[in-house]
C-alpha positions in Angstrom: -21.7 21.5 54.7 -24.2 18.4 54.0 -22.4 15.4 54.3 -25.4 14.4 51.6 -24.6 16.3 48.8 -21.7 17.9 48.0 -20.6 20.4 45.0 -16.6 20.4 44.6 -15.5 22.7 41.9 -12.1 21.5 39.8 -10.4 24.2 38.7 -7.3 25.5 36.9 -5.9 28.6 36.4 -8.2 29.1 33.4 -10.8 26.1 32.7 -13.5 25.2 35.0 -15.0 21.8 35.7 -17.6 21.1 38.0 -18.9 17.8 40.0 -21.1 15.8 42.7 -20.2 14.0 45.1 -20.9 13.3 48.7 -18.4 12.9 51.6 -16.6 9.8 51.9 -17.8 8.2 54.8 -14.9 8.5 58.0 -12.3 5.2 58.7 -10.2 4.4 61.2 -6.3 4.9 59.7 -4.1 2.2 59.2 -0.8 1.7 56.6 -1.4 0.1 53.9 1.6 -2.6 52.4 2.8 -1.5 49.6 6.0 -0.4 47.8 4.5 2.6 47.4 4.6 5.1 49.7 1.1 6.1 50.7 -0.3 9.5 52.4 -3.4 9.7 54.0 -4.6 13.6 51.3 -3.7 15.0 48.6 -2.7 18.3 49.7 1.0 16.3 50.8 4.2 15.5 49.5 4.0 12.7 47.7 7.6 11.9 49.5 5.6 12.5 53.1 4.6 8.6 54.6 1.4 8.8 56.5 -1.3 6.8 57.0 -3.7 6.7 54.8 -7.5 5.6 54.8 -7.8 1.9 53.5 -10.3 0.9 50.8 -10.7 -2.4 49.3 -7.6 -2.6 47.5 -6.4 -4.1 50.6 -7.6 -7.3 49.9 -6.7 -7.6 46.3 -3.6 -9.6 45.7 -2.4 -6.9 43.2 -0.8 -3.4 44.4 -1.5 0.2 43.3 2.6 -0.1 41.5 1.5 -3.3 39.4 -2.3 -1.2 38.5 -0.6 1.8 37.5 2.0 0.0 35.7 -0.7 -1.6 33.3 -0.7 2.4 31.5 1.4 3.5 29.2 3.1 6.1 31.4 6.7 8.0 30.7 8.5 5.8 33.5 7.8 3.3 36.3 5.4 4.5 39.2 7.4 5.8 42.0 4.2 7.4 44.5 1.1 7.2 44.8 -1.5 8.3 47.3 -5.0 9.5 47.6 -6.7 12.1 45.4 -10.3 13.7 46.5 -13.0 12.4 48.7 -15.8 11.2 46.3 -17.4 7.8 47.1 -18.1 7.4 43.4 -14.6 5.7 41.9 -11.6 5.6 44.5 -9.0 8.2 43.3 -4.9 8.7 43.3 -2.2 10.7 42.2 0.2 8.8 41.1 3.6 9.8 40.2 6.7 8.3 37.6 10.4 8.3 37.7 10.6 10.0 35.1 8.5 13.1 36.9 5.6 12.2 35.3 2.2 12.8 37.4 -0.9 10.9 36.6 -4.8 10.5 38.2 -5.3 6.5 38.7 -9.5 5.6 39.2 -11.3 2.7 40.2 -14.2 3.1 37.9 -17.2 1.9 40.3 -19.1 -0.6 37.4 -21.9 -0.9 40.3 -22.7 2.8 39.0 -20.9 2.7 35.2 -22.2 -0.6 34.0 -21.3 0.4 30.9 -17.8 0.4 30.6 -16.6 0.1 27.0 -19.8 3.0 26.6 -17.9 4.8 29.0 -14.2 5.0 27.9 -15.4 5.6 24.5 -17.2 8.6 25.3 -14.8 9.5 27.1 -12.1 10.0 24.4 -14.6 10.7 21.7 -15.6 14.4 23.7 -11.6 14.8 25.2 -10.2 14.8 21.5 -13.2 16.8 20.3 -12.6 19.7 22.8 -8.5 19.3 22.1 -9.8 19.7 18.4 -12.2 22.6 19.5 -9.8 24.7 21.0 -6.9 23.9 18.8 -8.9 25.5 16.2 -9.4 28.3 18.7 -4.8 28.6 18.9 -5.8 28.7 22.7 -2.8 28.6 25.2 -2.4 25.5 27.4 -4.7 23.7 25.8 -3.4 20.3 28.6 -4.5 22.6 31.4 -8.3 23.0 29.6 -9.2 19.6 28.9 -8.4 15.7 30.6 -5.8 13.7 28.4 -6.6 9.8 29.1 -4.0 8.3 29.3 -4.6 4.4 27.5 -3.3 0.8 29.1 -0.1 -0.7 28.0 -1.1 -2.6 25.3 -3.6 -0.3 24.0 -6.8 -0.4 25.5 -8.6 2.9 27.4 -9.2 1.1 30.4 -7.4 -2.1 32.8 -9.4 -5.2 34.3 -7.3 -6.1 37.5 -9.2 -9.0 39.7 -13.0 -8.2 38.7 -12.0 -4.3 38.8 -11.3 -1.9 35.9 -9.6 1.1 35.9 -8.4 3.6 34.1 -6.2 6.1 33.8 -5.8 10.2 33.0 -3.1 12.7 32.8 -3.1 15.1 35.6 -3.8 19.1 35.3 -0.7 20.5 37.7 -2.2 23.1 40.1 -5.6 22.2 40.3 -7.6 22.7 42.9 -10.8 21.5 44.2 -13.7 24.0 46.0 -15.7 21.9 48.2 -18.2 25.4 48.5 -19.1 27.2 45.4 -19.6 31.2 45.6 -20.9 33.4 43.8 -18.4 34.1 41.2 -17.4 30.3 41.5 -21.2 29.9 40.6 -20.1 32.1 37.6 -16.4 30.3 36.3 -18.5 27.5 36.5 -21.5 28.2 33.9 -19.5 29.5 31.4 -17.3 26.8 31.5 -20.5 23.9 30.9 -21.7 26.5 28.1 -18.0 26.4 26.2 -18.5 22.9 27.0 -21.9 22.5 25.6 -21.4 25.0 22.4 -18.6 22.7 21.4 -20.6 19.4 21.5 -23.5 21.3 20.0 -20.9 21.2 16.7 -21.6 19.6 13.4 -18.6 17.5 14.2 -19.1 16.5 17.3 -18.9 12.8 17.7 -21.7 10.9 18.2 -22.2 9.7 21.8 -23.3 5.6 23.9 -26.1 6.3 25.7 
């Protein structure tokens, strides 16, 4: 694998979304002090506590639980683990006390400087795609489109100690592929085509650049 330019595709049973990232550089493992159980990879069970690669959050006063609790989850955050290996954003899988599963992500504001526009576009696009799929009477819509989770105060993201966080519902049983096969490339192309077709409709929302 070329460590500088990795193509990843996140797939559910019927929906593929290609993403592009670079491999995360190695770091010494250490145990992060937190009220939560931290594990080192998203393929491990949430209850299996293991060491974790340290992140910038180790130096902050707030814990992962404090950040997650500021979103409108159904229960209290009880487990959190790193998710994926991208370099742009820091991403975590969160489980709450009533069985809900979420994706918590620190937005890299050095890359995404206009967070308001970023989150407004996300909400507009996911809302529009959901309406399009409802019109088609598609089954398993929650597996085909992201569901943003607002902050407890109704905002689209949370600011905490100079950092910006957002949350979506975790699509269960989704898989990340580090290498693209011809079959996967075909599925990805069809997904992109469908995505652009929905956004080309006359009723598609206006987006911010």
